[in-house]
C-alpha positions as CSV (number, residue, x, y, z in Angstrom):
1,M,62.4,144.7,136.0
2,A,63.3,143.5,132.5
3,K,64.6,139.9,132.2
4,Y,66.3,139.0,128.9
5,E,66.9,135.3,127.8
6,C,68.6,133.8,124.8
7,E,66.2,131.6,122.9
8,Q,69.1,129.5,121.6
9,C,71.2,128.7,124.7
10,G,69.1,129.8,127.6
11,M,71.6,132.3,129.0
12,G,69.8,135.3,130.7
13,V,70.3,138.6,132.3
14,A,68.0,140.4,134.7
15,D,67.7,143.8,136.5
16,M,70.2,145.9,134.5
17,K,70.5,149.3,136.3
18,C,71.2,152.8,135.1
19,A,74.6,153.9,136.3
20,K,73.4,157.6,136.7
21,C,70.3,157.1,138.9
22,G,70.3,153.4,139.9
23,E,66.8,152.7,138.4
24,S,66.2,149.3,136.7
25,L,66.2,149.6,133.0
26,E,62.9,148.8,131.2
27,H,62.4,146.9,127.9
28,D,61.1,149.0,124.9
29,H,61.4,149.2,121.1
30,L,62.8,152.0,118.9
31,T,61.3,152.3,115.4
32,K,63.8,153.2,112.7
33,E,63.1,155.4,109.7
34,D,62.7,152.4,107.5
35,G,59.9,151.0,109.9
36,T,62.0,148.2,111.4
37,K,62.1,147.9,115.2
38,V,65.1,147.6,117.4
39,A,64.8,146.2,121.0
40,I,66.2,148.6,123.6
41,A,66.6,148.9,127.4
42,K,65.8,152.4,128.6
43,C,66.0,154.3,131.9
44,P,62.5,155.1,133.2
45,S,63.9,158.4,134.6
46,G,65.0,159.5,131.1
47,C,68.8,159.2,131.6
48,G,69.2,157.3,128.3
49,K,68.8,154.0,126.5
50,I,71.0,151.2,125.2
51,K,70.5,148.4,122.6
52,S,69.1,145.3,124.3
53,P,71.5,142.5,125.1
54,M,72.6,140.0,122.4
55,C,73.7,136.3,122.7
56,C,74.5,133.7,120.1
57,G,74.4,136.5,117.4
58,H,70.7,137.5,118.1
59,D,68.8,139.9,120.3
60,M,67.8,138.3,123.6
61,A,64.0,138.0,124.1
62,C,62.3,139.9,126.9
63,D,59.0,138.7,128.4
64,L,57.2,141.3,130.4
């Protein structure tokens, strides 16, 4: 279960689930063509992925 927390205000979210299969989304990174990485949350069953949550204008951190 991925738990995201804002490093600025402390707001957090945990256990986001896939609407298709009900599995908990997992934290991962996507590497763009220019080499930069984007934090994502993906379905372990392969249903899809979304950009990780944001708060206070920044990506929320995820400790695994």
